[in-house]
mmCIF file of the N, C-alpha and C atoms, coordinates in Angstrom:
data_MODEL
# 
_entry.id   MODEL 
# 
loop_
_atom_site.group_PDB 
_atom_site.id 
_atom_site.type_symbol 
_atom_site.label_atom_id 
_atom_site.label_alt_id 
_atom_site.label_comp_id 
_atom_site.label_asym_id 
_atom_site.label_entity_id 
_atom_site.label_seq_id 
_atom_site.pdbx_PDB_ins_code 
_atom_site.Cartn_x 
_atom_site.Cartn_y 
_atom_site.Cartn_z 
_atom_site.occupancy 
_atom_site.B_iso_or_equiv 
_atom_site.pdbx_formal_charge 
_atom_site.auth_seq_id 
_atom_site.auth_comp_id 
_atom_site.auth_asym_id 
_atom_site.auth_atom_id 
_atom_site.pdbx_PDB_model_num 
ATOM 1   N N  . MET A 1 1  ? 1.229   5.343   26.524  1.00 0.00 ? 1  MET A N  1 
ATOM 2   C CA . MET A 1 1  ? 2.261   5.335   25.179  1.00 0.00 ? 1  MET A CA 1 
ATOM 3   C C  . MET A 1 1  ? 1.528   5.273   24.022  1.00 0.00 ? 1  MET A C  1 
ATOM 4   N N  . PHE A 1 2  ? 0.689   4.135   23.940  1.00 0.00 ? 2  PHE A N  1 
ATOM 5   C CA . PHE A 1 2  ? -0.054  3.960   22.767  1.00 0.00 ? 2  PHE A CA 1 
ATOM 6   C C  . PHE A 1 2  ? -1.464  4.626   22.583  1.00 0.00 ? 2  PHE A C  1 
ATOM 7   N N  . ARG A 1 3  ? -1.823  5.350   21.505  1.00 0.00 ? 3  ARG A N  1 
ATOM 8   C CA . ARG A 1 3  ? -3.130  5.887   21.554  1.00 0.00 ? 3  ARG A CA 1 
ATOM 9   C C  . ARG A 1 3  ? -4.086  4.745   20.947  1.00 0.00 ? 3  ARG A C  1 
ATOM 10  N N  . ARG A 1 4  ? -5.159  4.549   21.389  1.00 0.00 ? 4  ARG A N  1 
ATOM 11  C CA . ARG A 1 4  ? -6.239  3.689   20.639  1.00 0.00 ? 4  ARG A CA 1 
ATOM 12  C C  . ARG A 1 4  ? -6.670  4.567   19.523  1.00 0.00 ? 4  ARG A C  1 
ATOM 13  N N  . VAL A 1 5  ? -6.869  3.854   18.605  1.00 0.00 ? 5  VAL A N  1 
ATOM 14  C CA . VAL A 1 5  ? -7.419  4.379   17.267  1.00 0.00 ? 5  VAL A CA 1 
ATOM 15  C C  . VAL A 1 5  ? -8.819  4.334   17.437  1.00 0.00 ? 5  VAL A C  1 
ATOM 16  N N  . SER A 1 6  ? -9.609  5.572   17.175  1.00 0.00 ? 6  SER A N  1 
ATOM 17  C CA . SER A 1 6  ? -11.029 5.536   17.337  1.00 0.00 ? 6  SER A CA 1 
ATOM 18  C C  . SER A 1 6  ? -11.929 4.856   16.065  1.00 0.00 ? 6  SER A C  1 
ATOM 19  N N  . LEU A 1 7  ? -13.148 4.192   16.503  1.00 0.00 ? 7  LEU A N  1 
ATOM 20  C CA . LEU A 1 7  ? -13.710 3.846   15.644  1.00 0.00 ? 7  LEU A CA 1 
ATOM 21  C C  . LEU A 1 7  ? -14.243 4.794   14.469  1.00 0.00 ? 7  LEU A C  1 
ATOM 22  N N  . VAL A 1 8  ? -14.417 5.886   14.823  1.00 0.00 ? 8  VAL A N  1 
ATOM 23  C CA . VAL A 1 8  ? -14.853 6.937   13.936  1.00 0.00 ? 8  VAL A CA 1 
ATOM 24  C C  . VAL A 1 8  ? -13.553 7.300   12.819  1.00 0.00 ? 8  VAL A C  1 
ATOM 25  N N  . PHE A 1 9  ? -12.389 7.176   13.322  1.00 0.00 ? 9  PHE A N  1 
ATOM 26  C CA . PHE A 1 9  ? -11.200 7.432   12.438  1.00 0.00 ? 9  PHE A CA 1 
ATOM 27  C C  . PHE A 1 9  ? -11.090 6.328   11.593  1.00 0.00 ? 9  PHE A C  1 
ATOM 28  N N  . VAL A 1 10 ? -11.430 4.959   11.808  1.00 0.00 ? 10 VAL A N  1 
ATOM 29  C CA . VAL A 1 10 ? -11.255 3.860   11.087  1.00 0.00 ? 10 VAL A CA 1 
ATOM 30  C C  . VAL A 1 10 ? -12.301 3.990   9.936   1.00 0.00 ? 10 VAL A C  1 
ATOM 31  N N  . VAL A 1 11 ? -13.337 4.344   10.313  1.00 0.00 ? 11 VAL A N  1 
ATOM 32  C CA . VAL A 1 11 ? -14.535 4.375   9.336   1.00 0.00 ? 11 VAL A CA 1 
ATOM 33  C C  . VAL A 1 11 ? -14.363 5.566   8.216   1.00 0.00 ? 11 VAL A C  1 
ATOM 34  N N  . TYR A 1 12 ? -13.663 6.521   8.882   1.00 0.00 ? 12 TYR A N  1 
ATOM 35  C CA . TYR A 1 12 ? -13.405 7.792   8.036   1.00 0.00 ? 12 TYR A CA 1 
ATOM 36  C C  . TYR A 1 12 ? -12.357 7.321   6.974   1.00 0.00 ? 12 TYR A C  1 
ATOM 37  N N  . ILE A 1 13 ? -11.350 6.658   7.498   1.00 0.00 ? 13 ILE A N  1 
ATOM 38  C CA . ILE A 1 13 ? -10.281 5.986   6.580   1.00 0.00 ? 13 ILE A CA 1 
ATOM 39  C C  . ILE A 1 13 ? -10.953 5.241   5.387   1.00 0.00 ? 13 ILE A C  1 
ATOM 40  N N  . ILE A 1 14 ? -11.811 4.337   5.818   1.00 0.00 ? 14 ILE A N  1 
ATOM 41  C CA . ILE A 1 14 ? -12.395 3.293   4.896   1.00 0.00 ? 14 ILE A CA 1 
ATOM 42  C C  . ILE A 1 14 ? -13.075 4.002   3.923   1.00 0.00 ? 14 ILE A C  1 
ATOM 43  N N  . ILE A 1 15 ? -14.026 4.705   4.359   1.00 0.00 ? 15 ILE A N  1 
ATOM 44  C CA . ILE A 1 15 ? -14.705 5.757   3.377   1.00 0.00 ? 15 ILE A CA 1 
ATOM 45  C C  . ILE A 1 15 ? -13.832 6.527   2.394   1.00 0.00 ? 15 ILE A C  1 
ATOM 46  N N  . GLY A 1 16 ? -12.862 6.888   2.785   1.00 0.00 ? 16 GLY A N  1 
ATOM 47  C CA . GLY A 1 16 ? -12.064 7.660   1.883   1.00 0.00 ? 16 GLY A CA 1 
ATOM 48  C C  . GLY A 1 16 ? -11.440 6.639   1.122   1.00 0.00 ? 16 GLY A C  1 
ATOM 49  N N  . LEU A 1 17 ? -10.872 5.559   1.484   1.00 0.00 ? 17 LEU A N  1 
ATOM 50  C CA . LEU A 1 17 ? -10.341 4.523   0.600   1.00 0.00 ? 17 LEU A CA 1 
ATOM 51  C C  . LEU A 1 17 ? -11.323 4.297   -0.511  1.00 0.00 ? 17 LEU A C  1 
ATOM 52  N N  . VAL A 1 18 ? -12.601 4.259   -0.122  1.00 0.00 ? 18 VAL A N  1 
ATOM 53  C CA . VAL A 1 18 ? -13.813 3.656   -1.310  1.00 0.00 ? 18 VAL A CA 1 
ATOM 54  C C  . VAL A 1 18 ? -13.885 4.734   -1.989  1.00 0.00 ? 18 VAL A C  1 
ATOM 55  N N  . VAL A 1 19 ? -14.094 6.035   -1.534  1.00 0.00 ? 19 VAL A N  1 
ATOM 56  C CA . VAL A 1 19 ? -14.270 7.164   -2.629  1.00 0.00 ? 19 VAL A CA 1 
ATOM 57  C C  . VAL A 1 19 ? -13.029 7.209   -3.641  1.00 0.00 ? 19 VAL A C  1 
ATOM 58  N N  . ALA A 1 20 ? -11.680 7.195   -2.989  1.00 0.00 ? 20 ALA A N  1 
ATOM 59  C CA . ALA A 1 20 ? -10.750 7.380   -3.878  1.00 0.00 ? 20 ALA A CA 1 
ATOM 60  C C  . ALA A 1 20 ? -10.594 6.171   -4.924  1.00 0.00 ? 20 ALA A C  1 
ATOM 61  N N  . TRP A 1 21 ? -10.936 5.095   -4.513  1.00 0.00 ? 21 TRP A N  1 
ATOM 62  C CA . TRP A 1 21 ? -11.019 3.792   -5.555  1.00 0.00 ? 21 TRP A CA 1 
ATOM 63  C C  . TRP A 1 21 ? -12.132 4.163   -6.530  1.00 0.00 ? 21 TRP A C  1 
ATOM 64  N N  . GLU A 1 22 ? -13.203 4.579   -6.017  1.00 0.00 ? 22 GLU A N  1 
ATOM 65  C CA . GLU A 1 22 ? -14.520 4.875   -6.896  1.00 0.00 ? 22 GLU A CA 1 
ATOM 66  C C  . GLU A 1 22 ? -14.150 6.028   -8.066  1.00 0.00 ? 22 GLU A C  1 
ATOM 67  N N  . LYS A 1 23 ? -13.346 7.081   -7.501  1.00 0.00 ? 23 LYS A N  1 
ATOM 68  C CA . LYS A 1 23 ? -12.846 7.996   -8.419  1.00 0.00 ? 23 LYS A CA 1 
ATOM 69  C C  . LYS A 1 23 ? -11.735 7.793   -9.227  1.00 0.00 ? 23 LYS A C  1 
ATOM 70  N N  . HIS A 1 24 ? -11.079 6.608   -8.868  1.00 0.00 ? 24 HIS A N  1 
ATOM 71  C CA . HIS A 1 24 ? -10.003 6.289   -9.701  1.00 0.00 ? 24 HIS A CA 1 
ATOM 72  C C  . HIS A 1 24 ? -8.643  6.945   -9.442  1.00 0.00 ? 24 HIS A C  1 
ATOM 73  N N  . TYR A 1 25 ? -8.437  7.473   -8.218  1.00 0.00 ? 25 TYR A N  1 
ATOM 74  C CA . TYR A 1 25 ? -7.338  7.875   -7.544  1.00 0.00 ? 25 TYR A CA 1 
ATOM 75  C C  . TYR A 1 25 ? -6.410  6.811   -7.173  1.00 0.00 ? 25 TYR A C  1 
ATOM 76  N N  . ILE A 1 26 ? -6.983  5.634   -6.683  1.00 0.00 ? 26 ILE A N  1 
ATOM 77  C CA . ILE A 1 26 ? -6.477  4.412   -6.584  1.00 0.00 ? 26 ILE A CA 1 
ATOM 78  C C  . ILE A 1 26 ? -6.554  3.419   -7.552  1.00 0.00 ? 26 ILE A C  1 
ATOM 79  N N  . THR A 1 27 ? -5.724  2.852   -8.207  1.00 0.00 ? 27 THR A N  1 
ATOM 80  C CA . THR A 1 27 ? -5.679  2.034   -9.302  1.00 0.00 ? 27 THR A CA 1 
ATOM 81  C C  . THR A 1 27 ? -4.965  0.607   -9.055  1.00 0.00 ? 27 THR A C  1 
ATOM 82  N N  . VAL A 1 28 ? -5.351  -0.154  -9.653  1.00 0.00 ? 28 VAL A N  1 
ATOM 83  C CA . VAL A 1 28 ? -4.347  -1.721  -9.723  1.00 0.00 ? 28 VAL A CA 1 
ATOM 84  C C  . VAL A 1 28 ? -3.165  -1.577  -9.840  1.00 0.00 ? 28 VAL A C  1 
ATOM 85  N N  . ASN A 1 29 ? -2.811  -0.639  -10.661 1.00 0.00 ? 29 ASN A N  1 
ATOM 86  C CA . ASN A 1 29 ? -1.487  -0.336  -11.253 1.00 0.00 ? 29 ASN A CA 1 
ATOM 87  C C  . ASN A 1 29 ? -0.640  0.308   -10.073 1.00 0.00 ? 29 ASN A C  1 
ATOM 88  N N  . LEU A 1 30 ? -1.307  1.276   -9.269  1.00 0.00 ? 30 LEU A N  1 
ATOM 89  C CA . LEU A 1 30 ? -0.636  2.036   -8.077  1.00 0.00 ? 30 LEU A CA 1 
ATOM 90  C C  . LEU A 1 30 ? -0.609  0.935   -7.157  1.00 0.00 ? 30 LEU A C  1 
ATOM 91  N N  . LEU A 1 31 ? -1.566  0.298   -6.712  1.00 0.00 ? 31 LEU A N  1 
ATOM 92  C CA . LEU A 1 31 ? -1.491  -1.021  -5.746  1.00 0.00 ? 31 LEU A CA 1 
ATOM 93  C C  . LEU A 1 31 ? -0.231  -1.844  -6.028  1.00 0.00 ? 31 LEU A C  1 
ATOM 94  N N  . LYS A 1 32 ? -0.089  -2.274  -7.223  1.00 0.00 ? 32 LYS A N  1 
ATOM 95  C CA . LYS A 1 32 ? 0.939   -3.066  -7.845  1.00 0.00 ? 32 LYS A CA 1 
ATOM 96  C C  . LYS A 1 32 ? 2.535   -2.484  -7.737  1.00 0.00 ? 32 LYS A C  1 
ATOM 97  N N  . GLY A 1 33 ? 2.373   -1.264  -7.999  1.00 0.00 ? 33 GLY A N  1 
ATOM 98  C CA . GLY A 1 33 ? 3.730   -0.450  -7.703  1.00 0.00 ? 33 GLY A CA 1 
ATOM 99  C C  . GLY A 1 33 ? 4.200   -0.391  -6.202  1.00 0.00 ? 33 GLY A C  1 
ATOM 100 N N  . LEU A 1 34 ? 2.947   0.008   -5.252  1.00 0.00 ? 34 LEU A N  1 
ATOM 101 C CA . LEU A 1 34 ? 3.280   0.315   -4.102  1.00 0.00 ? 34 LEU A CA 1 
ATOM 102 C C  . LEU A 1 34 ? 3.858   -1.059  -3.266  1.00 0.00 ? 34 LEU A C  1 
ATOM 103 N N  . LEU A 1 35 ? 3.158   -2.214  -3.877  1.00 0.00 ? 35 LEU A N  1 
ATOM 104 C CA . LEU A 1 35 ? 3.437   -3.514  -3.287  1.00 0.00 ? 35 LEU A CA 1 
ATOM 105 C C  . LEU A 1 35 ? 4.900   -3.824  -3.670  1.00 0.00 ? 35 LEU A C  1 
ATOM 106 N N  . SER A 1 36 ? 5.257   -3.590  -4.906  1.00 0.00 ? 36 SER A N  1 
ATOM 107 C CA . SER A 1 36 ? 6.622   -3.907  -5.311  1.00 0.00 ? 36 SER A CA 1 
ATOM 108 C C  . SER A 1 36 ? 7.742   -3.002  -4.519  1.00 0.00 ? 36 SER A C  1 
ATOM 109 N N  . ALA A 1 37 ? 7.402   -1.754  -4.391  1.00 0.00 ? 37 ALA A N  1 
ATOM 110 C CA . ALA A 1 37 ? 8.282   -0.991  -3.576  1.00 0.00 ? 37 ALA A CA 1 
ATOM 111 C C  . ALA A 1 37 ? 8.457   -1.222  -2.176  1.00 0.00 ? 37 ALA A C  1 
ATOM 112 N N  . LEU A 1 38 ? 7.167   -1.776  -1.603  1.00 0.00 ? 38 LEU A N  1 
ATOM 113 C CA . LEU A 1 38 ? 7.383   -2.328  -0.083  1.00 0.00 ? 38 LEU A CA 1 
ATOM 114 C C  . LEU A 1 38 ? 8.179   -3.562  -0.023  1.00 0.00 ? 38 LEU A C  1 
ATOM 115 N N  . LEU A 1 39 ? 8.026   -4.487  -0.868  1.00 0.00 ? 39 LEU A N  1 
ATOM 116 C CA . LEU A 1 39 ? 8.893   -5.749  -1.115  1.00 0.00 ? 39 LEU A CA 1 
ATOM 117 C C  . LEU A 1 39 ? 10.259  -5.354  -1.152  1.00 0.00 ? 39 LEU A C  1 
ATOM 118 N N  . ALA A 1 40 ? 10.518  -4.333  -2.207  1.00 0.00 ? 40 ALA A N  1 
ATOM 119 C CA . ALA A 1 40 ? 11.951  -4.107  -2.321  1.00 0.00 ? 40 ALA A CA 1 
ATOM 120 C C  . ALA A 1 40 ? 12.437  -3.565  -1.135  1.00 0.00 ? 40 ALA A C  1 
ATOM 121 N N  . ILE A 1 41 ? 11.729  -2.646  -0.335  1.00 0.00 ? 41 ILE A N  1 
ATOM 122 C CA . ILE A 1 41 ? 12.244  -2.257  0.900   1.00 0.00 ? 41 ILE A CA 1 
ATOM 123 C C  . ILE A 1 41 ? 12.374  -3.097  2.193   1.00 0.00 ? 41 ILE A C  1 
ATOM 124 N N  . LEU A 1 42 ? 11.692  -4.157  2.177   1.00 0.00 ? 42 LEU A N  1 
ATOM 125 C CA . LEU A 1 42 ? 11.714  -4.998  3.098   1.00 0.00 ? 42 LEU A CA 1 
ATOM 126 C C  . LEU A 1 42 ? 12.655  -6.120  2.910   1.00 0.00 ? 42 LEU A C  1 
ATOM 127 N N  . LEU A 1 43 ? 12.575  -6.515  1.664   1.00 0.00 ? 43 LEU A N  1 
ATOM 128 C CA . LEU A 1 43 ? 13.429  -7.529  1.107   1.00 0.00 ? 43 LEU A CA 1 
ATOM 129 C C  . LEU A 1 43 ? 14.846  -7.043  0.404   1.00 0.00 ? 43 LEU A C  1 
ATOM 130 N N  . TRP A 1 44 ? 15.462  -5.531  0.744   1.00 0.00 ? 44 TRP A N  1 
ATOM 131 C CA . TRP A 1 44 ? 16.378  -5.061  0.017   1.00 0.00 ? 44 TRP A CA 1 
ATOM 132 C C  . TRP A 1 44 ? 17.543  -6.006  -0.356  1.00 0.00 ? 44 TRP A C  1 
ATOM 133 N N  . TRP A 1 45 ? 17.737  -7.023  0.229   1.00 0.00 ? 45 TRP A N  1 
ATOM 134 C CA . TRP A 1 45 ? 19.028  -7.785  -0.188  1.00 0.00 ? 45 TRP A CA 1 
ATOM 135 C C  . TRP A 1 45 ? 18.662  -8.594  -1.362  1.00 0.00 ? 45 TRP A C  1 
ATOM 136 N N  . LEU A 1 46 ? 17.309  -8.885  -1.641  1.00 0.00 ? 46 LEU A N  1 
ATOM 137 C CA . LEU A 1 46 ? 17.146  -9.812  -2.842  1.00 0.00 ? 46 LEU A CA 1 
ATOM 138 C C  . LEU A 1 46 ? 17.315  -8.881  -4.171  1.00 0.00 ? 46 LEU A C  1 
ATOM 139 N N  . PRO A 1 47 ? 16.985  -7.763  -4.448  1.00 0.00 ? 47 PRO A N  1 
ATOM 140 C CA . PRO A 1 47 ? 17.393  -6.958  -5.618  1.00 0.00 ? 47 PRO A CA 1 
ATOM 141 C C  . PRO A 1 47 ? 18.995  -6.893  -5.613  1.00 0.00 ? 47 PRO A C  1 
ATOM 142 N N  . LEU A 1 48 ? 19.638  -6.915  -4.728  1.00 0.00 ? 48 LEU A N  1 
ATOM 143 C CA . LEU A 1 48 ? 21.166  -6.869  -4.940  1.00 0.00 ? 48 LEU A CA 1 
ATOM 144 C C  . LEU A 1 48 ? 21.677  -8.083  -5.400  1.00 0.00 ? 48 LEU A C  1 
ATOM 145 N N  . LEU A 1 49 ? 20.783  -9.042  -5.304  1.00 0.00 ? 49 LEU A N  1 
ATOM 146 C CA . LEU A 1 49 ? 21.312  -10.540 -5.781  1.00 0.00 ? 49 LEU A CA 1 
ATOM 147 C C  . LEU A 1 49 ? 20.643  -10.716 -7.021  1.00 0.00 ? 49 LEU A C  1 
ATOM 148 N N  . GLY A 1 50 ? 20.018  -9.680  -7.747  1.00 0.00 ? 50 GLY A N  1 
ATOM 149 C CA . GLY A 1 50 ? 19.440  -9.894  -8.956  1.00 0.00 ? 50 GLY A CA 1 
ATOM 150 C C  . GLY A 1 50 ? 18.109  -10.280 -9.218  1.00 0.00 ? 50 GLY A C  1 
ATOM 151 N N  . VAL A 1 51 ? 17.409  -10.643 -7.962  1.00 0.00 ? 51 VAL A N  1 
ATOM 152 C CA . VAL A 1 51 ? 15.910  -10.944 -8.001  1.00 0.00 ? 51 VAL A CA 1 
ATOM 153 C C  . VAL A 1 51 ? 14.975  -9.569  -8.353  1.00 0.00 ? 51 VAL A C  1 
ATOM 154 N N  . ASN A 1 52 ? 14.278  -10.041 -9.289  1.00 0.00 ? 52 ASN A N  1 
ATOM 155 C CA . ASN A 1 52 ? 12.999  -8.954  -9.834  1.00 0.00 ? 52 ASN A CA 1 
ATOM 156 C C  . ASN A 1 52 ? 12.008  -8.956  -8.848  1.00 0.00 ? 52 ASN A C  1 
ATOM 157 N N  . LEU A 1 53 ? 11.628  -7.949  -8.133  1.00 0.00 ? 53 LEU A N  1 
ATOM 158 C CA . LEU A 1 53 ? 10.536  -7.870  -7.269  1.00 0.00 ? 53 LEU A CA 1 
ATOM 159 C C  . LEU A 1 53 ? 9.349   -7.224  -7.753  1.00 0.00 ? 53 LEU A C  1 
ATOM 160 N N  . HIS A 1 54 ? 9.413   -6.802  -9.144  1.00 0.00 ? 54 HIS A N  1 
ATOM 161 C CA . HIS A 1 54 ? 8.139   -6.233  -9.722  1.00 0.00 ? 54 HIS A CA 1 
ATOM 162 C C  . HIS A 1 54 ? 7.157   -7.083  -9.820  1.00 0.00 ? 54 HIS A C  1 
ATOM 163 N N  . ILE A 1 55 ? 5.724   -6.486  -9.342  1.00 0.00 ? 55 ILE A N  1 
ATOM 164 C CA . ILE A 1 55 ? 4.607   -7.260  -9.534  1.00 0.00 ? 55 ILE A CA 1 
ATOM 165 C C  . ILE A 1 55 ? 3.876   -7.132  -10.641 1.00 0.00 ? 55 ILE A C  1 
ATOM 166 N N  . HIS A 1 56 ? 3.530   -8.123  -11.554 1.00 0.00 ? 56 HIS A N  1 
ATOM 167 C CA . HIS A 1 56 ? 3.071   -7.916  -13.033 1.00 0.00 ? 56 HIS A CA 1 
ATOM 168 C C  . HIS A 1 56 ? 1.720   -8.201  -12.960 1.00 0.00 ? 56 HIS A C  1 
# 
């Protein structure tokens, strides 16, 4: 059922993340936006109650 993730694939992804960070494709603002969106998705009922989930 579950396929094991190979070490080569994990290293490939880590190198890709480092290169993207170094070339400024991934920024702190992007990470904050993704975290805010993830929190809003997982805790969807809080924004309905007026809670601000934006990470500043």
